[in-house]
C-alpha positions as CSV (number, residue, x, y, z in Angstrom):
1,M,-13.5,6.4,-16.3
2,V,-10.9,6.8,-13.9
3,E,-8.0,4.2,-14.2
4,E,-6.2,3.3,-11.1
5,D,-2.3,4.0,-11.0
6,L,-0.9,0.8,-10.1
7,S,2.6,1.9,-10.4
8,V,1.9,3.5,-6.9
9,G,-0.1,0.9,-5.4
10,R,-2.8,1.9,-2.7
11,C,-3.7,2.1,0.9
12,H,-6.4,0.2,2.3
13,N,-7.0,-0.7,6.1
14,N,-3.4,0.3,7.0
15,I,-2.1,-1.9,4.3
16,L,-0.2,-1.1,1.0
17,W,-1.7,-3.2,-1.9
18,Y,0.1,-3.5,-5.1
19,E,-1.4,-5.7,-8.1
20,N,-4.0,-7.4,-5.7
21,K,-0.9,-8.4,-3.3
22,A,-0.4,-6.8,0.3
23,V,3.2,-5.5,-0.1
24,G,3.4,-3.3,3.2
25,L,1.7,-2.4,6.5
26,W,1.6,1.1,7.4
27,H,2.8,2.3,11.1
28,N,1.2,5.4,12.0
29,D,4.0,5.5,14.9
30,E,6.7,5.7,12.7
31,N,4.8,7.6,9.7
32,D,6.5,4.9,7.5
33,F,5.7,1.6,5.6
34,L,7.0,-1.7,6.7
35,F,7.4,-3.9,3.3
36,L,6.5,-7.3,3.4
37,V,8.6,-7.9,0.2
């Protein structure tokens, strides 16, 4: 079994998810995250 590393979060559909909450949005132009929190 492979455990997810929740300390990093995961990127899905250009959105950074952490603990099932959207915490950031990936901007391909700037190559950086815009954090929502």
